[in-house]
All heavy atoms as a GROMACS GRO file, in nm:
protein
  588
    1MET      N    1  -0.084  14.324  10.753
    1MET     CA    2  -0.215  14.263  10.753
    1MET      C    3  -0.209  14.134  10.833
    1MET      O    4  -0.122  14.051  10.813
    1MET     CB    5  -0.258  14.234  10.609
    1MET     CG    6  -0.384  14.151  10.603
    1MET     SD    7  -0.415  14.081  10.441
    1MET     CE    8  -0.520  14.202  10.371
    2HIS      N    9  -0.302  14.118  10.926
    2HIS     CA   10  -0.311  13.997  11.008
    2HIS      C   11  -0.389  13.890  10.931
    2HIS      O   12  -0.498  13.915  10.883
    2HIS     CB   13  -0.380  14.027  11.140
    2HIS     CG   14  -0.402  13.905  11.224
    2HIS    ND1   15  -0.300  13.840  11.287
    2HIS    CD2   16  -0.514  13.836  11.252
    2HIS    CE1   17  -0.348  13.736  11.353
    2HIS    NE2   18  -0.478  13.732  11.332
    3VAL      N   19  -0.330  13.773  10.920
    3VAL     CA   20  -0.398  13.662  10.855
    3VAL      C   21  -0.422  13.554  10.958
    3VAL      O   22  -0.330  13.506  11.023
    3VAL     CB   23  -0.312  13.605  10.739
    3VAL    CG1   24  -0.381  13.486  10.675
    3VAL    CG2   25  -0.285  13.714  10.635
    4ASN      N   26  -0.548  13.518  10.976
    4ASN     CA   27  -0.584  13.414  11.071
    4ASN      C   28  -0.544  13.278  11.014
    4ASN      O   29  -0.588  13.240  10.907
    4ASN     CB   30  -0.734  13.418  11.097
    4ASN     CG   31  -0.773  13.329  11.212
    4ASN    OD1   32  -0.696  13.246  11.258
    4ASN    ND2   33  -0.894  13.347  11.259
    5LYS      N   34  -0.461  13.205  11.087
    5LYS     CA   35  -0.411  13.077  11.038
    5LYS      C   36  -0.493  12.958  11.088
    5LYS      O   37  -0.462  12.845  11.058
    5LYS     CB   38  -0.266  13.059  11.079
    5LYS     CG   39  -0.175  13.161  11.015
    5LYS     CD   40  -0.033  13.138  11.054
    5LYS     CE   41   0.056  13.244  10.991
    5LYS     NZ   42   0.195  13.226  11.028
    6VAL      N   43  -0.598  12.984  11.163
    6VAL     CA   44  -0.683  12.876  11.211
    6VAL      C   45  -0.775  12.834  11.097
    6VAL      O   46  -0.851  12.915  11.045
    6VAL     CB   47  -0.766  12.920  11.334
    6VAL    CG1   48  -0.864  12.811  11.374
    6VAL    CG2   49  -0.674  12.956  11.449
    7HIS      N   50  -0.766  12.709  11.058
    7HIS     CA   51  -0.851  12.661  10.950
    7HIS      C   52  -0.954  12.560  10.996
    7HIS      O   53  -1.039  12.516  10.919
    7HIS     CB   54  -0.767  12.603  10.836
    7HIS     CG   55  -0.689  12.482  10.876
    7HIS    ND1   56  -0.570  12.489  10.944
    7HIS    CD2   57  -0.714  12.350  10.858
    7HIS    CE1   58  -0.525  12.366  10.965
    7HIS    NE2   59  -0.610  12.280  10.914
    8ARG      N   60  -0.947  12.520  11.125
    8ARG     CA   61  -1.048  12.431  11.181
    8ARG      C   62  -1.044  12.439  11.332
    8ARG      O   63  -0.944  12.478  11.391
    8ARG     CB   64  -1.024  12.287  11.137
    8ARG     CG   65  -0.901  12.228  11.198
    8ARG     CD   66  -0.884  12.083  11.165
    8ARG     NE   67  -0.759  12.036  11.223
    8ARG     CZ   68  -0.708  11.921  11.200
    8ARG    NH1   69  -0.768  11.838  11.119
    8ARG    NH2   70  -0.594  11.886  11.255
    9VAL      N   71  -1.154  12.401  11.393
    9VAL     CA   72  -1.161  12.385  11.538
    9VAL      C   73  -1.232  12.253  11.565
    9VAL      O   74  -1.303  12.200  11.481
    9VAL     CB   75  -1.234  12.503  11.607
    9VAL    CG1   76  -1.156  12.632  11.591
    9VAL    CG2   77  -1.376  12.517  11.557
   10THR      N   78  -1.211  12.201  11.685
   10THR     CA   79  -1.270  12.075  11.726
   10THR      C   80  -1.348  12.099  11.855
   10THR      O   81  -1.297  12.163  11.947
   10THR     CB   82  -1.160  11.968  11.749
   10THR    OG1   83  -1.076  11.963  11.633
   10THR    CG2   84  -1.221  11.832  11.773
   11THR      N   85  -1.469  12.048  11.862
   11THR     CA   86  -1.554  12.070  11.979
   11THR      C   87  -1.501  11.995  12.100
   11THR      O   88  -1.430  11.895  12.088
   11THR     CB   89  -1.699  12.026  11.953
   11THR    OG1   90  -1.701  11.884  11.933
   11THR    CG2   91  -1.759  12.100  11.835
   12ILE      N   92  -1.539  12.043  12.218
   12ILE     CA   93  -1.501  11.981  12.344
   12ILE      C   94  -1.547  11.836  12.349
   12ILE      O   95  -1.475  11.749  12.398
   12ILE     CB   96  -1.555  12.062  12.465
   12ILE    CG1   97  -1.507  12.001  12.597
   12ILE    CG2   98  -1.706  12.069  12.465
   12ILE    CD1   99  -1.378  12.053  12.646
   13ASP      N  100  -1.664  11.807  12.296
   13ASP     CA  101  -1.714  11.669  12.296
   13ASP      C  102  -1.621  11.576  12.219
   13ASP      O  103  -1.590  11.466  12.265
   13ASP     CB  104  -1.855  11.663  12.236
   13ASP     CG  105  -1.957  11.736  12.320
   13ASP    OD1  106  -1.943  11.859  12.335
   13ASP    OD2  107  -2.049  11.671  12.370
   14ARG      N  108  -1.577  11.620  12.104
   14ARG     CA  109  -1.488  11.539  12.021
   14ARG      C  110  -1.351  11.524  12.086
   14ARG      O  111  -1.292  11.416  12.089
   14ARG     CB  112  -1.475  11.603  11.882
   14ARG     CG  113  -1.375  11.540  11.790
   14ARG     CD  114  -1.423  11.402  11.741
   14ARG     NE  115  -1.326  11.341  11.655
   14ARG     CZ  116  -1.330  11.345  11.521
   14ARG    NH1  117  -1.427  11.410  11.460
   14ARG    NH2  118  -1.239  11.286  11.450
   15VAL      N  119  -1.297  11.633  12.139
   15VAL     CA  120  -1.165  11.629  12.203
   15VAL      C  121  -1.169  11.536  12.323
   15VAL      O  122  -1.081  11.451  12.340
   15VAL     CB  123  -1.118  11.770  12.244
   15VAL    CG1  124  -0.991  11.764  12.326
   15VAL    CG2  125  -1.097  11.857  12.120
   16ALA      N  126  -1.271  11.549  12.407
   16ALA     CA  127  -1.283  11.463  12.526
   16ALA      C  128  -1.291  11.316  12.484
   16ALA      O  129  -1.224  11.230  12.544
   16ALA     CB  130  -1.405  11.502  12.608
   17ALA      N  131  -1.371  11.286  12.384
   17ALA     CA  132  -1.382  11.148  12.336
   17ALA      C  133  -1.249  11.096  12.284
   17ALA      O  134  -1.208  10.984  12.315
   17ALA     CB  135  -1.489  11.138  12.227
   18ASP      N  136  -1.179  11.178  12.206
   18ASP     CA  137  -1.049  11.138  12.152
   18ASP      C  138  -0.947  11.113  12.262
   18ASP      O  139  -0.859  11.028  12.248
   18ASP     CB  140  -0.995  11.244  12.055
   18ASP     CG  141  -1.072  11.249  11.923
   18ASP    OD1  142  -1.154  11.157  11.897
   18ASP    OD2  143  -1.050  11.345  11.846
   19LEU      N  144  -0.958  11.189  12.371
   19LEU     CA  145  -0.863  11.175  12.482
   19LEU      C  146  -0.908  11.072  12.585
   19LEU      O  147  -0.834  11.041  12.678
   19LEU     CB  148  -0.845  11.311  12.553
   19LEU     CG  149  -0.783  11.422  12.469
   19LEU    CD1  150  -0.779  11.552  12.549
   19LEU    CD2  151  -0.644  11.384  12.421
   20GLY      N  152  -1.029  11.019  12.570
   20GLY     CA  153  -1.081  10.923  12.666
   20GLY      C  154  -1.117  10.985  12.800
   20GLY      O  155  -1.111  10.920  12.904
   21GLU      N  156  -1.155  11.111  12.797
   21GLU     CA  157  -1.192  11.184  12.918
   21GLU      C  158  -1.340  11.218  12.914
   21GLU      O  159  -1.402  11.218  12.808
   21GLU     CB  160  -1.112  11.315  12.928
   21GLU     CG  161  -0.962  11.300  12.927
   21GLU     CD  162  -0.907  11.238  13.054
   21GLU    OE1  163  -0.983  11.222  13.153
   21GLU    OE2  164  -0.789  11.204  13.055
   22SER      N  165  -1.397  11.251  13.030
   22SER     CA  166  -1.536  11.295  13.031
   22SER      C  167  -1.543  11.440  12.982
   22SER      O  168  -1.449  11.518  13.002
   22SER     CB  169  -1.596  11.284  13.171
   22SER     OG  170  -1.555  11.392  13.252
   23VAL      N  171  -1.654  11.472  12.920
   23VAL     CA  172  -1.673  11.608  12.870
   23VAL      C  173  -1.675  11.707  12.985
   23VAL      O  174  -1.612  11.813  12.979
   23VAL     CB  175  -1.802  11.619  12.785
   23VAL    CG1  176  -1.829  11.763  12.746
   23VAL    CG2  177  -1.792  11.530  12.662
   24ASP      N  178  -1.747  11.673  13.092
   24ASP     CA  179  -1.759  11.765  13.206
   24ASP      C  180  -1.623  11.796  13.268
   24ASP      O  181  -1.592  11.911  13.296
   24ASP     CB  182  -1.854  11.709  13.311
   24ASP     CG  183  -1.998  11.707  13.265
   24ASP    OD1  184  -2.033  11.785  13.173
   24ASP    OD2  185  -2.077  11.628  13.320
   25TRP      N  186  -1.543  11.692  13.290
   25TRP     CA  187  -1.412  11.712  13.351
   25TRP      C  188  -1.320  11.791  13.257
   25TRP      O  189  -1.250  11.883  13.299
   25TRP     CB  190  -1.347  11.578  13.389
   25TRP     CG  191  -1.225  11.596  13.471
   25TRP    CD1  192  -1.220  11.626  13.604
   25TRP    CD2  193  -1.090  11.587  13.428
   25TRP    NE1  194  -1.090  11.636  13.645
   25TRP    CE2  195  -1.007  11.612  13.538
   25TRP    CE3  196  -1.029  11.559  13.306
   25TRP    CZ2  197  -0.869  11.611  13.532
   25TRP    CZ3  198  -0.891  11.558  13.298
   25TRP    CH2  199  -0.813  11.584  13.411
   26SER      N  200  -1.323  11.758  13.128
   26SER     CA  201  -1.242  11.832  13.030
   26SER      C  202  -1.283  11.978  13.026
   26SER      O  203  -1.199  12.067  13.017
   26SER     CB  204  -1.257  11.769  12.891
   26SER     OG  205  -1.212  11.636  12.891
   27HIS      N  206  -1.413  12.003  13.035
   27HIS     CA  207  -1.465  12.139  13.036
   27HIS      C  208  -1.414  12.215  13.157
   27HIS      O  209  -1.370  12.330  13.147
   27HIS     CB  210  -1.618  12.137  13.034
   27HIS     CG  211  -1.680  12.270  13.024
   27HIS    ND1  212  -1.705  12.349  13.133
   27HIS    CD2  213  -1.722  12.341  12.916
   27HIS    CE1  214  -1.759  12.462  13.094
   27HIS    NE2  215  -1.771  12.460  12.963
   28ASP      N  216  -1.417  12.150  13.274
   28ASP     CA  217  -1.368  12.213  13.397
   28ASP      C  218  -1.220  12.251  13.384
   28ASP      O  219  -1.180  12.359  13.424
   28ASP     CB  220  -1.387  12.122  13.518
   28ASP     CG  221  -1.534  12.107  13.557
   28ASP    OD1  222  -1.618  12.187  13.510
   28ASP    OD2  223  -1.563  12.013  13.634
   29VAL      N  224  -1.141  12.161  13.328
   29VAL     CA  225  -0.998  12.189  13.309
   29VAL      C  226  -0.980  12.304  13.210
   29VAL      O  227  -0.901  12.396  13.232
   29VAL     CB  228  -0.922  12.063  13.259
   29VAL    CG1  229  -0.779  12.097  13.221
   29VAL    CG2  230  -0.926  11.953  13.365
   30ALA      N  231  -1.055  12.302  13.103
   30ALA     CA  232  -1.041  12.403  12.997
   30ALA      C  233  -1.090  12.542  13.038
   30ALA      O  234  -1.051  12.641  12.976
   30ALA     CB  235  -1.115  12.358  12.872
   31MET      N  236  -1.171  12.550  13.141
   31MET     CA  237  -1.223  12.681  13.184
   31MET      C  238  -1.110  12.775  13.227
   31MET      O  239  -1.128  12.896  13.228
   31MET     CB  240  -1.327  12.666  13.295
   31MET     CG  241  -1.460  12.613  13.247
   31MET     SD  242  -1.535  12.710  13.115
   31MET     CE  243  -1.573  12.862  13.202
   32GLY      N  244  -0.995  12.721  13.260
   32GLY     CA  245  -0.881  12.804  13.295
   32GLY      C  246  -0.802  12.855  13.175
   32GLY      O  247  -0.707  12.930  13.190
   33MET      N  248  -0.845  12.815  13.056
   33MET     CA  249  -0.774  12.855  12.933
   33MET      C  250  -0.834  12.983  12.876
   33MET      O  251  -0.951  13.013  12.896
   33MET     CB  252  -0.783  12.742  12.830
   33MET     CG  253  -0.713  12.614  12.871
   33MET     SD  254  -0.742  12.473  12.760
   33MET     CE  255  -0.677  12.535  12.605
   34ASP      N  256  -0.751  13.058  12.804
   34ASP     CA  257  -0.793  13.180  12.735
   34ASP      C  258  -0.784  13.160  12.585
   34ASP      O  259  -0.729  13.061  12.537
   34ASP     CB  260  -0.702  13.296  12.774
   34ASP     CG  261  -0.714  13.334  12.920
   34ASP    OD1  262  -0.827  13.338  12.971
   34ASP    OD2  263  -0.608  13.358  12.983
   35ALA      N  264  -0.834  13.258  12.511
   35ALA     CA  265  -0.828  13.252  12.364
   35ALA      C  266  -0.683  13.236  12.316
   35ALA      O  267  -0.657  13.165  12.218
   35ALA     CB  268  -0.889  13.378  12.304
   36GLU      N  269  -0.589  13.296  12.388
   36GLU     CA  270  -0.447  13.283  12.351
   36GLU      C  271  -0.399  13.139  12.365
   36GLU      O  272  -0.298  13.100  12.306
   36GLU     CB  273  -0.360  13.375  12.436
   36GLU     CG  274  -0.384  13.522  12.415
   36GLU     CD  275  -0.503  13.575  12.495
   36GLU    OE1  276  -0.546  13.509  12.592
   36GLU    OE2  277  -0.554  13.682  12.458
   37ASP      N  278  -0.471  13.060  12.445
   37ASP     CA  279  -0.437  12.919  12.466
   37ASP      C  280  -0.501  12.829  12.361
   37ASP      O  281  -0.482  12.708  12.364
   37ASP     CB  282  -0.482  12.873  12.605
   37ASP     CG  283  -0.415  12.951  12.716
   37ASP    OD1  284  -0.295  12.981  12.705
   37ASP    OD2  285  -0.484  12.982  12.816
   38GLY      N  286  -0.581  12.886  12.273
   38GLY     CA  287  -0.641  12.809  12.165
   38GLY      C  288  -0.782  12.759  12.190
   38GLY      O  289  -0.827  12.667  12.124
   39VAL      N  290  -0.851  12.818  12.287
   39VAL     CA  291  -0.990  12.780  12.312
   39VAL      C  292  -1.080  12.893  12.263
   39VAL      O  293  -1.046  13.011  12.277
   39VAL     CB  294  -1.016  12.750  12.462
   39VAL    CG1  295  -0.996  12.872  12.548
   39VAL    CG2  296  -1.154  12.691  12.483
   40ILE      N  297  -1.190  12.858  12.200
   40ILE     CA  298  -1.286  12.958  12.153
   40ILE      C  299  -1.427  12.909  12.186
   40ILE      O  300  -1.448  12.791  12.214
   40ILE     CB  301  -1.274  12.985  12.001
   40ILE    CG1  302  -1.308  12.860  11.920
   40ILE    CG2  303  -1.136  13.036  11.966
   40ILE    CD1  304  -1.323  12.887  11.773
   41TRP      N  305  -1.520  12.999  12.182
   41TRP     CA  306  -1.661  12.964  12.198
   41TRP      C  307  -1.729  12.982  12.064
   41TRP      O  308  -1.712  13.085  11.998
   41TRP     CB  309  -1.727  13.052  12.304
   41TRP     CG  310  -1.686  13.013  12.441
   41TRP    CD1  311  -1.582  13.065  12.513
   41TRP    CD2  312  -1.744  12.911  12.521
   41TRP    NE1  313  -1.572  13.001  12.634
   41TRP    CE2  314  -1.670  12.906  12.642
   41TRP    CE3  315  -1.849  12.823  12.504
   41TRP    CZ2  316  -1.702  12.817  12.744
   41TRP    CZ3  317  -1.880  12.736  12.605
   41TRP    CH2  318  -1.807  12.733  12.724
   42VAL      N  319  -1.808  12.884  12.024
   42VAL     CA  320  -1.884  12.889  11.900
   42VAL      C  321  -2.030  12.906  11.940
   42VAL      O  322  -2.084  12.827  12.018
   42VAL     CB  323  -1.865  12.760  11.817
   42VAL    CG1  324  -1.946  12.766  11.689
   42VAL    CG2  325  -1.717  12.736  11.788
   43TYR      N  326  -2.093  13.010  11.888
   43TYR     CA  327  -2.231  13.042  11.923
   43TYR      C  328  -2.324  13.004  11.809
   43TYR      O  329  -2.296  13.032  11.693
   43TYR     CB  330  -2.245  13.191  11.955
   43TYR     CG  331  -2.166  13.229  12.078
   43TYR    CD1  332  -2.036  13.276  12.068
   43TYR    CD2  333  -2.223  13.215  12.203
   43TYR    CE1  334  -1.964  13.309  12.182
   43TYR    CE2  335  -2.151  13.247  12.317
   43TYR     CZ  336  -2.022  13.294  12.305
   43TYR     OH  337  -1.950  13.326  12.418
   44GLY      N  338  -2.435  12.941  11.844
   44GLY     CA  339  -2.536  12.903  11.748
   44GLY      C  340  -2.663  12.982  11.772
   44GLY      O  341  -2.662  13.082  11.844
   45PRO      N  342  -2.773  12.932  11.717
   45PRO     CA  343  -2.899  13.003  11.736
   45PRO      C  344  -2.942  13.003  11.882
   45PRO      O  345  -2.913  12.910  11.956
   45PRO     CB  346  -2.999  12.924  11.650
   45PRO     CG  347  -2.930  12.800  11.607
   45PRO     CD  348  -2.785  12.813  11.636
   46GLY      N  349  -3.009  13.108  11.920
   46GLY     CA  350  -3.057  13.119  12.058
   46GLY      C  351  -2.941  13.124  12.154
   46GLY      O  352  -2.845  13.198  12.135
   47ASP      N  353  -2.949  13.045  12.257
   47ASP     CA  354  -2.845  13.042  12.359
   47ASP      C  355  -2.745  12.929  12.339
   47ASP      O  356  -2.664  12.901  12.428
   47ASP     CB  357  -2.908  13.029  12.498
   47ASP     CG  358  -2.984  13.154  12.539
   47ASP    OD1  359  -2.949  13.263  12.490
   47ASP    OD2  360  -3.078  13.143  12.621
   48ASP      N  361  -2.751  12.859  12.226
   48ASP     CA  362  -2.659  12.749  12.200
   48ASP      C  363  -2.516  12.799  12.189
   48ASP      O  364  -2.489  12.897  12.118
   48ASP     CB  365  -2.695  12.676  12.070
   48ASP     CG  366  -2.823  12.596  12.081
   48ASP    OD1  367  -2.870  12.573  12.194
   48ASP    OD2  368  -2.875  12.556  11.976
   49GLN      N  369  -2.427  12.733  12.262
   49GLN     CA  370  -2.286  12.765  12.253
   49GLN      C  371  -2.205  12.641  12.287
   49GLN      O  372  -2.252  12.555  12.362
   49GLN     CB  373  -2.248  12.879  12.346
   49GLN     CG  374  -2.286  12.857  12.491
   49GLN     CD  375  -2.257  12.978  12.575
   49GLN    OE1  376  -2.147  13.030  12.572
   49GLN    NE2  377  -2.355  13.023  12.651
   50VAL      N  378  -2.088  12.629  12.229
   50VAL     CA  379  -2.004  12.513  12.254
   50VAL      C  380  -1.858  12.558  12.257
   50VAL      O  381  -1.817  12.646  12.182
   50VAL     CB  382  -2.027  12.401  12.148
   50VAL    CG1  383  -1.984  12.445  12.010
   50VAL    CG2  384  -1.957  12.274  12.188
   51MET      N  385  -1.784  12.498  12.348
   51MET     CA  386  -1.641  12.525  12.357
   51MET      C  387  -1.572  12.444  12.247
   51MET      O  388  -1.608  12.330  12.220
   51MET     CB  389  -1.589  12.480  12.494
   51MET     CG  390  -1.443  12.511  12.519
   51MET     SD  391  -1.389  12.448  12.680
   51MET     CE  392  -1.452  12.574  12.790
   52ALA      N  393  -1.474  12.506  12.183
   52ALA     CA  394  -1.399  12.439  12.077
   52ALA      C  395  -1.252  12.478  12.088
   52ALA      O  396  -1.217  12.578  12.152
   52ALA     CB  397  -1.456  12.475  11.940
   53PHE      N  398  -1.168  12.400  12.023
   53PHE     CA  399  -1.023  12.418  12.034
   53PHE      C  400  -0.957  12.418  11.898
   53PHE      O  401  -0.992  12.339  11.811
   53PHE     CB  402  -0.961  12.303  12.116
   53PHE     CG  403  -1.018  12.290  12.253
   53PHE    CD1  404  -1.130  12.213  12.276
   53PHE    CD2  405  -0.960  12.357  12.359
   53PHE    CE1  406  -1.184  12.201  12.403
   53PHE    CE2  407  -1.014  12.347  12.487
   53PHE     CZ  408  -1.125  12.268  12.508
   54THR      N  409  -0.858  12.505  11.884
   54THR     CA  410  -0.769  12.496  11.769
   54THR      C  411  -0.675  12.378  11.795
   54THR      O  412  -0.676  12.320  11.904
   54THR     CB  413  -0.686  12.624  11.755
   54THR    OG1  414  -0.602  12.638  11.872
   54THR    CG2  415  -0.774  12.748  11.739
   55ASP      N  416  -0.593  12.343  11.697
   55ASP     CA  417  -0.496  12.236  11.720
   55ASP      C  418  -0.404  12.272  11.837
   55ASP      O  419  -0.373  12.187  11.921
   55ASP     CB  420  -0.413  12.210  11.593
   55ASP     CG  421  -0.494  12.144  11.483
   55ASP    OD1  422  -0.603  12.089  11.512
   55ASP    OD2  423  -0.449  12.146  11.367
   56PHE      N  424  -0.362  12.397  11.843
   56PHE     CA  425  -0.279  12.444  11.955
   56PHE      C  426  -0.356  12.432  12.086
   56PHE      O  427  -0.300  12.396  12.190
   56PHE     CB  428  -0.234  12.588  11.932
   56PHE     CG  429  -0.158  12.646  12.047
   56PHE    CD1  430  -0.031  12.602  12.079
   56PHE    CD2  431  -0.215  12.745  12.125
   56PHE    CE1  432   0.039  12.655  12.186
   56PHE    CE2  433  -0.146  12.799  12.233
   56PHE     CZ  434  -0.019  12.754  12.264
   57GLY      N  435  -0.485  12.461  12.082
   57GLY     CA  436  -0.568  12.451  12.201
   57GLY      C  437  -0.578  12.309  12.254
   57GLY      O  438  -0.579  12.286  12.375
   58ILE      N  439  -0.584  12.212  12.163
   58ILE     CA  440  -0.587  12.072  12.205
   58ILE      C  441  -0.457  12.036  12.275
   58ILE      O  442  -0.457  11.972  12.380
   58ILE     CB  443  -0.613  11.979  12.085
   58ILE    CG1  444  -0.754  12.005  12.028
   58ILE    CG2  445  -0.596  11.832  12.125
   58ILE    CD1  446  -0.781  11.937  11.896
   59GLU      N  447  -0.346  12.081  12.220
   59GLU     CA  448  -0.215  12.057  12.283
   59GLU      C  449  -0.211  12.121  12.422
   59GLU      O  450  -0.162  12.059  12.518
   59GLU     CB  451  -0.102  12.114  12.197
   59GLU     CG  452  -0.084  12.043  12.064
   59GLU     CD  453   0.016  12.115  11.975
   59GLU    OE1  454   0.094  12.199  12.025
   59GLU    OE2  455   0.015  12.087  11.855
   60THR      N  456  -0.263  12.241  12.433
   60THR     CA  457  -0.265  12.312  12.560
   60THR      C  458  -0.354  12.239  12.661
   60THR      O  459  -0.319  12.224  12.778
   60THR     CB  460  -0.313  12.456  12.541
   60THR    OG1  461  -0.230  12.521  12.444
   60THR    CG2  462  -0.309  12.534  12.671
   61LEU      N  463  -0.469  12.190  12.614
   61LEU     CA  464  -0.559  12.116  12.702
   61LEU      C  465  -0.492  11.988  12.752
   61LEU      O  466  -0.502  11.955  12.870
   61LEU     CB  467  -0.690  12.083  12.631
   61LEU     CG  468  -0.791  12.002  12.713
   61LEU    CD1  469  -0.834  12.079  12.838
   61LEU    CD2  470  -0.912  11.966  12.627
   62VAL      N  471  -0.424  11.917  12.665
   62VAL     CA  472  -0.355  11.794  12.705
   62VAL      C  473  -0.253  11.825  12.814
   62VAL      O  474  -0.244  11.753  12.915
   62VAL     CB  475  -0.288  11.726  12.583
   62VAL    CG1  476  -0.191  11.617  12.627
   62VAL    CG2  477  -0.393  11.669  12.489
   63GLU      N  478  -0.178  11.933  12.799
   63GLU     CA  479  -0.081  11.972  12.901
   63GLU      C  480  -0.151  12.011  13.032
   63GLU      O  481  -0.104  11.977  13.140
   63GLU     CB  482   0.008  12.087  12.851
   63GLU     CG  483   0.103  12.046  12.740
   63GLU     CD  484   0.192  11.929  12.780
   63GLU    OE1  485   0.250  11.931  12.890
   63GLU    OE2  486   0.204  11.834  12.699
   64SER      N  487  -0.263  12.081  13.021
   64SER     CA  488  -0.340  12.119  13.140
   64SER      C  489  -0.393  11.996  13.212
   64SER      O  490  -0.394  11.990  13.336
   64SER     CB  491  -0.456  12.211  13.103
   64SER     OG  492  -0.409  12.334  13.055
   65ILE      N  493  -0.438  11.897  13.138
   65ILE     CA  494  -0.486  11.772  13.197
   65ILE      C  495  -0.373  11.704  13.272
   65ILE      O  496  -0.390  11.657  13.386
   65ILE     CB  497  -0.547  11.680  13.090
   65ILE    CG1  498  -0.681  11.735  13.043
   65ILE    CG2  499  -0.561  11.537  13.141
   65ILE    CD1  500  -0.741  11.665  12.923
   66LYS      N  501  -0.255  11.700  13.211
   66LYS     CA  502  -0.138  11.639  13.278
   66LYS      C  503  -0.108  11.713  13.408
   66LYS      O  504  -0.080  11.649  13.510
   66LYS     CB  505  -0.017  11.642  13.186
   66LYS     CG  506  -0.024  11.546  13.071
   66LYS     CD  507   0.098  11.560  12.982
   66LYS     CE  508   0.089  11.472  12.859
   66LYS     NZ  509   0.203  11.492  12.767
   67GLU      N  510  -0.113  11.845  13.405
   67GLU     CA  511  -0.086  11.924  13.526
   67GLU      C  512  -0.191  11.897  13.633
   67GLU      O  513  -0.157  11.881  13.750
   67GLU     CB  514  -0.084  12.073  13.492
   67GLU     CG  515   0.037  12.115  13.412
   67GLU     CD  516   0.031  12.261  13.369
   67GLU    OE1  517  -0.044  12.340  13.432
   67GLU    OE2  518   0.102  12.296  13.273
   68HIS      N  519  -0.319  11.891  13.594
   68HIS     CA  520  -0.424  11.864  13.692
   68HIS      C  521  -0.406  11.725  13.753
   68HIS      O  522  -0.426  11.707  13.873
   68HIS     CB  523  -0.562  11.875  13.626
   68HIS     CG  524  -0.616  12.013  13.623
   68HIS    ND1  525  -0.569  12.110  13.537
   68HIS    CD2  526  -0.712  12.071  13.696
   68HIS    CE1  527  -0.634  12.221  13.557
   68HIS    NE2  528  -0.723  12.200  13.654
   69ARG      N  529  -0.371  11.629  13.671
   69ARG     CA  530  -0.351  11.494  13.723
   69ARG      C  531  -0.232  11.490  13.819
   69ARG      O  532  -0.236  11.424  13.921
   69ARG     CB  533  -0.327  11.397  13.606
   69ARG     CG  534  -0.450  11.369  13.528
   69ARG     CD  535  -0.482  11.220  13.533
   69ARG     NE  536  -0.621  11.197  13.504
   69ARG     CZ  537  -0.675  11.194  13.383
   69ARG    NH1  538  -0.598  11.215  13.277
   69ARG    NH2  539  -0.804  11.172  13.366
   70SER      N  540  -0.126  11.561  13.782
   70SER     CA  541  -0.007  11.566  13.866
   70SER      C  542  -0.038  11.628  14.001
   70SER      O  543   0.005  11.579  14.106
   70SER     CB  544   0.104  11.643  13.796
   70SER     OG  545   0.215  11.656  13.878
   71LEU      N  546  -0.115  11.736  14.001
   71LEU     CA  547  -0.156  11.802  14.125
   71LEU      C  548  -0.244  11.711  14.208
   71LEU      O  549  -0.230  11.705  14.330
   71LEU     CB  550  -0.228  11.933  14.096
   71LEU     CG  551  -0.141  12.047  14.043
   71LEU    CD1  552  -0.229  12.165  14.000
   71LEU    CD2  553  -0.041  12.091  14.148
   72SER      N  554  -0.336  11.640  14.142
   72SER     CA  555  -0.423  11.548  14.215
   72SER      C  556  -0.345  11.434  14.277
   72SER      O  557  -0.373  11.394  14.390
   72SER     CB  558  -0.529  11.490  14.119
   72SER     OG  559  -0.616  11.591  14.076
   73ASP      N  560  -0.248  11.383  14.203
   73ASP     CA  561  -0.165  11.273  14.254
   73ASP      C  562  -0.080  11.317  14.372
   73ASP      O  563  -0.061  11.241  14.467
   73ASP     CB  564  -0.075  11.216  14.144
   73ASP     CG  565  -0.154  11.142  14.035
   73ASP    OD1  566  -0.272  11.110  14.060
   73ASP    OD2  567  -0.098  11.117  13.928
   74SER      N  568  -0.032  11.441  14.369
   74SER     CA  569   0.052  11.489  14.477
   74SER      C  570  -0.028  11.515  14.606
   74SER      O  571   0.026  11.516  14.714
   74SER     CB  572   0.130  11.615  14.436
   74SER     OG  573   0.042  11.723  14.416
   75LYS      N  574  -0.158  11.541  14.591
   75LYS     CA  575  -0.244  11.563  14.707
   75LYS      C  576  -0.288  11.432  14.771
   75LYS      O  577  -0.333  11.431  14.884
   75LYS     CB  578  -0.367  11.644  14.667
   75LYS     CG  579  -0.335  11.787  14.633
   75LYS     CD  580  -0.459  11.861  14.594
   75LYS     CE  581  -0.427  12.005  14.556
   75LYS     NZ  582  -0.547  12.079  14.516
   76SER      N  583  -0.277  11.322  14.696
   76SER     CA  584  -0.322  11.192  14.749
   76SER      C  585  -0.223  11.130  14.841
   76SER      O  586  -0.112  11.151  14.850
   76SER     CB  587  -0.345  11.095  14.634
   76SER     OG  588  -0.444  11.144  14.548
   0.00000   0.00000   0.00000
């Protein structure tokens, strides 16, 4: 039997604020992530939807941000 161990998720807005990053830029970085990376979409009424992260997803996003910054620095 598969037991889901995710007991909470954090929205992109909260994660970006906690990391001191813009929501738009964090969203762009996170678009390369998959569900296996800890990112999920939460759907509300109508067309409302928000990107959210498991704790593992936040760790993955932080690493992705570091990689994007490293790539940007190497191009400069």
